[in-house]
N, C-alpha and C positions, 0 to 999 in steps of 0.2 A: 305493481308494488313498488315495480325495480325502478318504473320512468318516477312515481316519487322520491324515492331512494338519492338516485343520480341529481334527481332537484337541487334537494337541497344541500345532496354533498357543491352542487358546482356553488348556490345560494351561499355554500361557509368561506366559498376558497379567500377574497378578498372581503377582507371588510370584519373579520366576526373578531372580536375577544382576545377568543382561545387557540386562536392560528396558529403555528408557528411563529419566531421570528423570518425574514425575510435571509439572513444569515445563515440559519441551523437551513433552512427550506435551499440556499443554495452548494453548500458540503455538502447535504446528496449527491449533487454532480462526481463532487470524487472518485465514486466506484468506477464514474461512466467509463465504456473501453478503450475511446477515444483523446479521453481525455488520460486515461493510465500510460497506450499509449508515446499522447507525445510525452509527460511528465519521466518514463522512462529515456525516450532519443533525446532531453532533456540532462539527464543526470548522466547518460555514457557521456556527452558531448565535454559536462562537468571532469566525467572524469583519467579522458583525456586527454585535455589539460593539463588536469595536475599531471597527469603524467610529463607534459611535455617539457614545463615547472622545475620537475629534477633538476636537483644540482649537479648528480654526478650519476652515471652507467659503469654498465659490468657488462663485457663479453667474453664469456671463455672456449674454446678447444678441447681438443681432444683428438688421438689417431695413432691407428698402429701403427708401425712404417715394414715393408718385405724388402730389402733389397738381392736381388745378382750380383754380384761381381764375378769380373773380370783378372784369376788368381789361380798361382800353381799351384798345388799341393807345396809347403806347407797350410800358407794360408787358407783359409774358410773359403767357399765356393757363394756362403751370401750372408746377408747379413741382415738382423731386425732388433727394433726395438720402439721402444712408445716414444708419443712425444704428446706437450700440454702447451697452451697458454692461457692469459688469458687478460683482459683489456682493463684497465680503469679512467674510464676519461671525467670532465670534472666542465663543469658549466659552470664559473661561478659570474657571468656573466651572455646574457643571452649576447649572441653577437651570429651577424652571416645568419649561413640553415639554419641553429637553435633558430636565431630570434624570427625568421620566416614560422619556421616550425610553430612555437609558442603564440606565435600575431595570428597564422590560420586557426588552431587553436581555437584562439578566442572567440573568433567570426564566430567559428562554427559555437562556441556556445551560445551568442547571440543570437544566432538563428535560428534554431532548440529553444530559445527561453520568449527569439517574438510566437516563434507555430505555437506553443503551451499558452499563451496569453490570448492566443487566435485562435485556439481550439474552445480557451474558456468563457471568453467575450461570446462565444459562438452559441455552443449550447445552456449560454445561461442567458439571452437575450432569448433563446427556444424553450427555456422550461418557460421562462418568465410568459411568454403570452398564450405559450398553454395553457395554464391556470386559465389568465381570460380571455383566450379557446372555450376554456371548458364554462368559465361566469356566461361569457355573449350564449351559447346554445346551450343552458341554463333560460333563461331570458328569450328565447324563441324557443324551448318549451310549452316554457307562459302563455306565450302571442299564443303560440300553434293549439292549445287548449282553449284558450278564447272564442279563436278563429272558432276552432270547432263545436263547441257550446253556441255560436251566435249566429254561424250553418247550420248545426240542428235544432236551433228556433225556431231558423223560418221558413224550415223545411215542411214544421208543421203547421209556424202557418199560415204555410201555401195549401196544404194537404187541408185545411181547417176551409181556409175558402173558398179550395178545385171543386168541394161536395157538395158547396154550395152554393159552387157552380161565378163566383167572381171574378176566376180568372181566368186564362185560357190555357188546357192541359199542358203547351209547350211552355211557359214562365210556371208551372212541375218539376219537369224533366229540370230546366236551368236549376230550379234548390236546390233539387235529388245530385245533379252534377256537382256544386259546386261545395254541395255534406261531403262525399266523396270523394272528390281537391280537396275538404279540408284535411280530413278522416288520412290522408294519405303526406299531408305536409305536417300532422301531430305524429303517423310513427317515423318519417322521415326525421322531425326531430328530433325522437329523442335515439334513434338509431344515431345524429350531431352528438349527443352528450354521450353515448356509453363511448363513439370511438374519439373522443374528448376525451376525456376518461383514461382510456388507456394509454392515449400521445401522451398523457400530462405521465402516467405510472409507469410509462416506461422510461423515462428521464429520471423521474426523483423518488420513486412508485407512492407510501401513503403523504409522504411531506406537502404542507400546503403554505401558502406564503399568511404573512401577515398584514396588517394594512397597511396601503404600501403607497409611497409617495414616491410620483414619477422624479428623475430624477431631473437633471436644469441640461437643456442643452449643452454640451462641452462646445470648448476653446476648443482649435481645432488645432492639432498633431500634427507629425510624422503620421505617416499612415503605418500601413506594413510592406508596400507596394515599395516606397521610401524608403524605406531601412535595409530592406531585402538589396534595394537596387546601392545601398549607399555601404553595407558588405560586399554585393559582388565589386565593389570602385578597389576596398580598401583590400582585396583579394589582389586584383588586378592592378596594383600598386609592387606585393609582396611580392608578380610575379614577375615584375617589372625589376629591380631592383637584386632579383637571382637572374634573371638579362643581363646583370648590370655589370652582376661581379662575374659572369661566365667571362665575360672578356679580356676580365681582367689578372695576367698571371699572378699564380698561389703561389706563392711564398713556404719552404716547409725549413724544420729543421730535430733532427735528431738526433741522441745521444742514445749507443745501447757500449752500457757494461759486462765484456761477459768473466761474471763471479767463477763462475767454472768451470769445467771443461762438458757440459750437460746443463748450464741453465744459465741466461742472463737476465738481466737488467734494459729497460730505454726505456726514456724519457720524447716523446715529441712534439710539434704542434706544427701548424701552420697559422696563413693572414684569414682564408676566405670563413675560419671559424672560429680562432685563436681562444682553443678549446684543450688542453691542454692531452694527453695524456699517458694512462702509467701500464707500464709492460713488463711480466713477466716471463717466461718461455725455457721448456726444461726440452731434454729432447735423450734418451740413452738407449745408443751411442750417438754423440754429437757428431754429425760428418762432413768433415769441413773437405774443402778442394785443392788443400795445403797438402805436402805429405809431411808424412812422421816426425820427417830430422827440416822444416818448417819451421819459425818461431812458431806460438801463441798467441792471437791476435786479444786485446785483456780490454780493450774498447775502441769505441768510435763517433763519430762524430760526425755524421750529414748532413748538407746547407743543401738545397734544391731547390725549384722553381717548375711549376707545373705552367702551362698555355693550351689552347687551342681554338689556333685561327683562321677554322673554318669558315666555308663562306653554308657550312648549318646556323653557328654558332652566332652566327651577325642576322641570321633571317631570324631568328629566337629572339631577338634582340628584338628588328623591325617586330615583329608580330607580337611581345609584350605591348612595346607601343599602341598599336592599335589598337589593342585588344586596350589600355587602357582610356582612349577616345573612347573606344563608344560607350563603357562606364561609365564616364562623361556625358555620353549623349541619351545616357540608358536616364540616368539620374533627372537631368532635367527630365524631363519626356513624365516620365515617373511621379513627378513634382507637379509638374499642369495640368496634366491625366487629375494627382488626385484631388486640386484644386476647385478643377472642373467640378467631378461628381460630390465631390461634398460641396459644392453651391448648386448642383441639383439637389442632391439631399437635402438639404433647406428649406429652400423653395418645399418642396412635396412634404416637409416638417408646419412651416405655414400652411399652405391648405389647408392640411386637415385639421389646422387651429383652427382655421373660420367653418368651417364644414362642424365642428362641432360647438359652435355659434348660430350656425344654421339649424343646428338642430336643438338644440336646446328649444327656443325657441317654436318649436312643430309642438318642441312638447309642453311648454307652457300656452297653446294656445289650443291646444288640443285635450289638457287638463280645464282650462276653461271655456269648450264646446262642451263637456260633459259633463263638466256645472252648471250650466245652459241648460244642460240637456234632462238632464235628474231638477229640475226649477219646475223647467214645461209642464216633465212629468205629473209634479208635485202640482200642478193643476187642470190636474190631467186635459193637458195638451199634444201630448207624445206619449205611445203608447212603449209599454220596457221593453221591447224587441228594439230601437231608436236609439234606448238610450242605451244594450247592450254592445251594440252596435259602436258605439259612441266610447265606451269602456276599452273595445274592442283598439278604436281607434287612439286609443293613447297608450296601450301595450306595442301600437303598432312604432311608435313615438315615441317612449324609451327605447324598447331594438332598435330601434337607428342613432339614437344618440349613443347605446355601448356600443353599434359596428362602426360609429365616431370616431369614440375613442380607444374603440380594438387600430382601428388605421391610425391615429395616433400614434400610438404607442407603436404602431409600427414600422412607420414613419424612423421614430424618433430612436428606437435599438438598431436601426438601418445605419444612424446616423456612429451610435456607439460597438458594430461592429467593422465602421468603418477605417476608423483613427484604435478596432481590436483593445474596446477601454472595458476589460470586468464587470459590470456593474458593482458585485460585490465592492469593487474597493473605490469605487464610486460613491455606493450607501454603505457609509460610516455609521 
């Protein structure tokens, strides 16, 4: 009963009018752990990218100060107070290091999105293959059951003939061995159906695909390896731009207004990022290196330049240039490898299609042989056992055709996986 139920399930998988649509079938994959992980990584990358595109940043500091003074009475021997500051950095346009941060975050999003599409394409291909595998296991079970019936009938006929002395004992033992082997093939076929059912359920639960028309052979496009190589090339260019800025002196301009003895306002900007920074500072009491009789500082303007001409700076620039050349070479290698693999996959697919033509002809020949055997049996020229064997050969030919169709599906899905193309996007 269990085997019959499994066989019925396999027969209904593909081609049933009441089966669920392919889109619903694939939608059950959304809860798969590997897809959940890829989706979470994409969301994290998008969140980080959104953070780098913000037009401002706020930083603050606060502290308590205590100092021991070298003073004589009646002056105090120590002083303490609170200090705090807040900075508002404006980023009206991406430039310099800020632009690099935005670009790196966008590349991280592209990489995470590629990982998600690759995971989705792989899972959908696995699910469709598992459904076809279950159907194929059901067909194999039918063939195994037919073979077991044929072997049992042959054994019964051999026993009758052995009792009459028409065949030697060795032929009877051969028939018994063939029957035991047929029983084992039947048990293996039942186990394979169960295994295929478990494999499919682990991916999509109880969902089954509706009638499926195989997608066409996709046009050549960029593979995940090529896209990752392009991302690595862009990252190398960003690193080179940063290294080039490192050898260029950075000019800075700052203005500070001391509104009171305890607070000040400031504005600063530098040529590396062009991101104005507003600052407010508070310190109580405000310490000054000037004596009490000195004039108070009310505002200051500072114009400066910073540079780093150390050997490490130029070594970093040379390394960035070398990394860029390496990334360009990696991209070219990825393109060549992708073209070669695509050609190999397309050849394998065409070979699988030719096998289907051969197996289809074999089914036609087996069907013709069965029809001729039935006609000869009607005329009394052939035994029922021979007709049974012809029927088993037809079932075996149909199973071989199913296997060839499954192999063609596998070759086709290999091509879709090669380009990370999800079937849910191809079949609308």
